[in-house]
C-alpha positions, -999 to 999 in steps of 0.1 A, spaced: 194 7 -58 165 -13 -73 132 -8 -61 109 -31 -48 76 -40 -56 50 -45 -20 18 -53 -9 8 -37 21 -26 -44 39 -47 -20 62 -77 -34 79 -108 -16 67 -121 -3 34 -102 32 31 -124 56 12 -108 73 -19 -96 107 -2 -78 83 21 -62 61 -3 -47 94 -25 -26 98 8 -8 69 -10 -2 88 -44 20 61 -67 1 29 -48 -25 12 -64 -55 -5 -46 -81 -29 -40 -105 -26 -12 -132 -50 6 -155 -34 33 -127 -57 58 -92 -47 44 -74 -31 20 -45 -36 0 -23 -12 -13 6 -22 -40 31 -10 -61 67 0 -63 87 18 -34 121 29 -39 138 19 -7 139 14 27 133 49 35 101 52 17 87 20 24 92 36 63 72 71 47 43 48 42 46 30 73 49 63 92 15 77 67 -3 45 83 2 52 115 -5 90 114 -38 82 99 -47 63 125 -49 27 104 -43 -9 115 -15 -23 97 -21 -64 88 9 -71 69 37 -60 45 55 -84 21 74 -79 -10 61 -92 -46 70 -98 -81 56 -70 -100 53 -98 -129 27 -114 -119 5 -86 -124 -6 -62 -94 -43 -72 -85 -50 -39 -72 -62 -10 -93 -48 26 -99 -71 53 -85 
């Protein structure tokens, strides 16, 4: 099965320690939101990321598959 590139948006700015909980994903933050992006192997891995968002008490805003060829505008941390 081929992995899918996702952008996952949560409300608020995530500090470095919180972003590190999402190892393997890149991030870009503004005071209002943080976008995590990168390759996610399969639906099980996606649910793992979503479970981590919930367990950290973050508010999920959006999840969308994207094309990696366009270049991720997130930065590796």
